[in-house]
N, C-alpha and C positions, 0 to 999 in steps of 0.2 A: 802162081806157084802149083805143083800137081799136089792132087788127091793123096797121093802116097804119102807125099811128106806131110801134109798135113796131118794126117792119121799119125804119122810116125810120132810127130810131135807130141799131139793129144794125148796119144795113150803113155806115152815114155813119163809125162808129168803127172797123168792119173794116177799109173802106177806105182809110179816112184811115190807117191803123198799115202798108197797104202803101207797096210803092213805094221806089225811091232816086233820089236826085240825081245826076248827076255834079258839081254844084258845092254846096258847103255854100249854105243856105241863111240868110242873115241877118236877124236879128231887132232888135227894138229893144233900146235896154241896160237899162232898167229900167221895170218898170211899176206903178203904183199901184194894186193891187186895189181897194183901199176907194175911188180916182176911179171906177174901170174900171165897179165895179159899178152896177146898173140896167138900165133898158133899151137895145136899140138897134135898130134896122130895117135889114132888109138892103137895099142899093141896087142891087149884083147880084153876080153870082155864076157860077163855073164850075160846068157844067151836070152834074147828078147823078141816075141814074135813081130814086133814095131822096128828091128834092125834087122828080120829074116832076108837073106838074099844082100846086104850088105856087106862090101869091102871099101877097103881103104877108105877107111872113115876117120874124117878131123875135125877139130873143133876149134873155131876161133872167137875171142874174146876181147872186147875193150870196152873202155871205162865211156861211160854216159858221161854229160856231164851233173846229172843231178843223182851220182854217186850208184847209180845201178851199173849193172854189166853189160853189154849187148852180148848175144850167145848167136852165133851161128853154125849149125852142125850140116855136115855134107857127108854124103855116102854117094859111091859107087854100086851101080847094080847091073848085072850082067844082062847085056843086049839092051840096055835102057840107057837112058839119059839121068844125070848126076840127079840124088835127091835132095833137096835144102830143105833145110827147117830154121826159123827166124826165133828168137825169142829173150829174154832179158829176165838177169839174175838180182835177185836184192838181198843185202845181207840179213843175217838173223842178227839184231842185238845180241852185243855180248860175248859174242863166239869170235871174235879175236879175226873175224872174215875167213872164217874155213867152214863155216856154215851159210849156205844159200839156198833161197827159193827162188828157183825157174820157172818160167812160164811162157810158153812156145804162143807164139801169135796163131791163132787158127779158130774156125768156128765156135770149136767146144770152149777154150778157154774164155772166151768171149762170152756164152754163156752163162758156164760156171766156172769163173777166175779163181775162187780159193780153192774148190776139187781140183781142179787142173792145174795148181801147185805142186812141184815136184821139190822134192830134198835131194840137195847136192854137197853131200858133205866130203872135205879134201881131210882122208884119212892120211895118206903119206904124200910128203912133198920134199925132195931134196934140198939141202942150201942153195945150189946154184939154178935152183927153177929148171931143172930139164926134165925130171921124169914125177908123176906124182898116180895119184890112185885116188880116186873119188865111190863112196856109195852110199848108203841111207841105213836107217836105223833097222829096216826090216830084213836087211841083208838080203835082198831080191835083187838087185845093181849093185854090179862093182863095172867100173873101167880102170883100165892102166892105160897111161898115157904119157907118150915122149916129145919131145923137141925133136926127134929124127923119127925117120920111118920105122928104123929099127933101133932093139933093145939088147944089149947083150946078155946071154943065157944067165949071168951068175943076179946080175942086176934084176931081172925077170924074175929069178925063182926068189930072189931074196923079198919082194915086192908081194908074190904067192905065198909064201910062208908067213909073211906078217899076215894078210888076208883070211888065211886061214886059223891063224891066232886069234881073230878078231872073230871067228864064227861066220864066214863067207863060204858054201860050197865049191871051193874052188875046183873041185873035180871035172865042173861044169863048163871051165873058162873055155873061151875061145881064140885063139890067136890069130891076129887078122892075117898072118902068111898061110893060115890053114885056108883060112873063107876065101882068096881069090881063085875066081874061075881057072882050071888048068888052061883053056883057049887065052886069056891071060897072062897068065904066069909067063908065060913061053917068049 
């Protein structure tokens, strides 16, 4: 795996573990992880330096026999091979599977495993498991994901409004379609 992907994974989990909020972050009540498993497309995100230059980002989740969740994040970078980060998520007890701790497999997480764990909180999930919004209590991270590579504007706006109500800086959201380099978009 390339050093960029390793740094991406390590920094994501480190930064997600940091921060705090003045008010608690509400999550959905219950998540059926078997329905949640599968592929998701990133629709929008708060900008993070570890995702700089990434577009067409996807996440793939699958259930492990021990009850953890395998995580594979991918993104394309202009004039570069895809970046891949693999990790594992563990359910936070008594969270209805809506709060997970994610740790990516890299040198940093092996050196400092607890510090390298990041919060992955499911704060919105439609009943058909077609769209999801994931954040963390410090409101520094936010991802809007969909099973399809695009999301109708009204559905996107409804999620943005919900994120705003929960205290996320939604004016900073970057939509995936705006991240695609012009040469690739043609």
